[in-house]
C-alpha positions in Angstrom: 114.7 84.1 140.7 115.4 81.9 138.0 118.6 81.6 136.0 119.5 82.0 132.6 118.9 78.4 132.0 115.5 78.0 133.2 113.0 78.0 130.4 110.6 81.0 131.1 107.9 82.1 128.8 105.9 85.2 128.9 102.5 84.7 127.0 100.0 88.0 126.5 96.1 87.7 126.0 96.4 84.2 127.9 93.3 83.9 130.0 91.3 82.3 127.2 91.6 80.7 123.7 95.1 80.1 121.9 96.9 82.0 125.1 95.7 79.3 127.6 95.9 76.7 125.3 99.7 77.7 124.8 99.8 78.2 128.5 98.8 74.7 129.2 101.2 73.1 126.4 104.2 74.7 127.8 103.6 74.1 131.3 103.5 70.4 130.2 106.8 71.1 129.0 108.3 72.1 132.2 108.3 76.2 131.5 108.0 78.7 134.3 105.1 81.1 132.9 104.6 84.6 133.3 100.7 85.0 132.0 98.9 88.0 131.4 95.8 89.3 130.1 92.7 91.8 131.3 90.9 88.8 133.1 92.7 88.0 136.3 89.9 86.2 137.5 90.5 83.6 134.5 94.1 83.6 134.9 93.9 82.9 138.6 92.1 79.4 137.7 94.6 78.6 134.9 97.4 79.2 137.3 95.7 76.8 139.9 95.2 74.1 136.9 98.7 74.5 135.6 100.4 74.4 139.2 98.3 71.4 140.1 98.8 69.4 136.9 102.7 70.4 136.2 103.9 71.7 139.5 105.4 74.6 137.7 106.2 78.4 138.3 103.3 80.6 137.3 103.4 84.5 137.8 100.2 86.5 136.6 99.9 90.0 135.8 96.7 92.1 134.8 97.1 93.7 131.1 95.6 95.5 129.0 97.6 95.7 125.9 95.9 99.2 124.6 97.1 100.7 127.8 101.1 100.9 126.5 102.5 102.2 129.1 101.3 99.5 131.4 102.7 97.1 128.5 106.0 98.4 129.4 105.6 97.9 133.2 104.2 94.5 133.0 107.1 93.2 130.9 109.5 94.7 133.1 107.9 93.3 136.2 107.9 89.9 134.7 111.5 90.3 133.6 112.4 91.3 137.4 110.2 88.4 139.0 112.1 85.8 136.8 115.5 87.3 136.3 115.3 86.0 132.7 112.6 85.9 129.9 113.5 83.3 127.3 110.5 83.5 125.1 108.0 86.1 124.9 104.7 85.5 122.8 102.5 88.3 121.6 99.5 86.6 121.5 96.8 89.2 122.6 94.7 90.6 119.6 90.9 90.8 118.2 89.4 89.0 115.6 86.1 91.3 114.9 85.9 93.4 111.6 83.0 95.0 109.3 83.0 95.7 105.7 84.5 98.9 105.3 82.6 102.1 104.4 79.6 100.7 106.4 79.4 102.7 109.8 81.9 100.4 112.0 85.0 102.8 112.0 85.1 102.8 115.7 84.9 98.7 115.6 87.5 98.2 112.9 89.8 100.9 114.8 89.7 99.1 117.7 91.0 96.0 115.9 93.9 97.9 114.3 94.8 99.4 117.7 94.6 96.1 119.5 96.2 94.0 116.8 98.8 96.3 115.6 99.6 99.5 117.5 99.5 97.3 120.9 101.5 94.7 119.3 103.8 97.6 118.4 104.0 98.4 122.0 104.6 94.6 123.1 107.3 94.6 120.4 109.2 97.4 121.8 108.6 96.4 125.7 110.0 93.0 124.7 113.0 93.9 122.7 114.3 96.4 125.3 114.5 93.1 127.4 115.8 90.9 124.7 118.7 93.5 123.9 119.5 94.1 127.6 119.8 90.2 128.0 121.8 89.8 124.6 119.2 86.9 124.2 115.5 85.9 123.9 113.1 84.3 121.6 110.1 86.9 120.2 107.0 85.4 119.1 104.2 86.9 117.0 100.9 85.3 116.5 99.9 86.6 112.9 97.0 84.8 111.1 96.7 83.1 107.7 94.8 85.7 106.5 98.1 88.2 106.7 99.1 86.2 103.5 96.7 88.4 101.1 94.4 91.5 101.2 90.8 89.9 102.0 87.4 91.0 101.1 84.4 91.9 103.6 84.6 91.7 107.2 88.4 90.5 106.8 90.0 93.0 105.3 90.7 95.4 108.0 91.7 92.2 110.1 94.0 91.1 107.3 95.8 94.1 107.1 96.7 94.3 110.8 98.0 90.6 111.0 99.8 91.3 107.7 101.6 94.7 109.4 102.4 92.4 112.3 104.2 90.0 110.0 105.9 92.7 108.4 107.1 93.8 111.4 108.7 90.7 112.6 110.6 90.2 109.2 112.1 93.9 109.7 113.5 92.6 113.0 114.8 89.4 111.7 116.5 91.4 108.7 118.3 93.5 111.6 119.0 90.6 114.0 120.4 87.8 111.6 123.2 86.1 113.2 122.3 87.4 116.5 121.2 85.3 119.6 117.8 87.2 119.7 115.1 85.0 117.6 112.1 86.4 116.0 109.3 83.9 114.8 106.2 85.0 112.9 103.7 82.2 113.5 100.4 81.9 110.9 97.7 80.0 112.1 94.7 78.6 110.2 91.5 77.7 111.4 91.5 76.9 115.2 87.9 76.5 117.2 88.2 78.8 119.9 86.1 81.1 122.2 86.6 84.1 120.0 85.1 82.2 117.1 82.7 79.5 118.6 79.4 81.3 117.1 81.2 80.9 113.4 80.4 78.4 110.8 82.2 75.4 110.2 85.5 76.6 108.6 88.0 74.6 106.1 90.4 72.6 107.6 89.6 73.5 111.2 91.0 71.9 114.4 89.9 72.2 117.6 91.8 74.3 120.4 93.9 71.5 122.0 95.2 70.2 118.8 95.8 73.9 117.6 97.6 74.6 120.6 99.9 71.7 120.5 100.7 72.4 116.8 101.4 76.2 117.9 103.8 75.1 120.8 105.5 72.5 118.9 106.1 75.0 116.1 107.3 77.8 118.1 109.9 75.5 120.0 111.5 75.1 116.7 112.1 78.8 116.6 111.3 79.0 112.8 111.7 82.4 110.9 107.9 81.6 109.9 105.7 78.9 110.2 101.9 78.0 109.3 100.0 75.9 111.6 99.1 73.3 111.5 101.8 72.7 108.8 99.4 70.5 106.7 97.7 71.7 105.2 98.1 75.5 105.8 101.6 75.5 104.5 100.0 74.8 101.0 97.3 76.9 101.4 99.9 79.8 102.3 101.4 79.3 99.1 98.6 79.0 97.0 97.0 82.5 99.0 100.5 84.4 97.9 100.6 83.1 94.3 96.9 82.5 92.8 95.2 85.0 91.2 93.6 87.6 93.5 90.1 86.4 92.3 90.6 82.5 93.4 92.0 83.6 96.9 88.3 85.2 97.5 86.9 82.2 96.4 89.0 80.1 98.5 88.0 82.3 101.5 84.5 81.9 101.1 
C-alpha cells in the first residue's frame, strides 16, 4: 500500500492512444499507475513494458466505462490497492459521429453515452474518493472541438466534449480554495490509433509528442489548458470569438 506522499495516477481508456501514451510519460516520471480499459490483454503488454523500462508499480483492472456500477467498483479497488490516489485522468471516450438526421442515432447515442454519461459516472466515483481523502487532482480530457458548436459529423462529438468541460468548470467553482483540483484539458489534433485513417489534420502532432504535451500540462494542474499550447491556445481564442461562419471554415 502506498503512502499519501507516493504519486499515484489512475488513467481510464489506457489500453491505446493517448491513454497509453500518458501512462508511458507518467511512468517515466516515477508515478505508480492504475490502468483500466476494456482490452486487458493490451493493458498487460503495456504493464510489462512500463515495469521493464521504469520499474514502477502498475496495477490493472478491466473496465467498460459504460458499465456504471463497474466504474465505482474499479475506482474503489484501485484506491484500496494503493491506499491513496493522487490524480485520476478521465480519458476514455469515442471520437465517432455522423451528421444528425441521417439515420445514425444509435451511433451518435453511443458516443454521447460514452463521452458524457460514462464520464459523469467516472467523475462521481473519483470525487467520492477525493472528498474522502480531502485531496486529489481530477483531470478531464475534453477536446478543442468543445470550444464551439461544429458542423457535420462533429456536431454531436463537440457537444459531448463541451458538456464535459462545463462539468469540470462547475466542480472548480465549487472547490475553489480546496485541496481538490480539477483540470480540463483540450487536446488539438493528435495522431493516434483512433484517427489513423483520417486525412492529415491542421497542426497535428504524433502520439508521442501529444502525450508528452498532455503530461506536461497535467503536471501544472491548470484550470484549463489547450494542448499543445502552441498554436492551440490561440486557435481556441479564435474559435470562441470569431463569427460562426469563420469557425466553420477553420474546421474544414
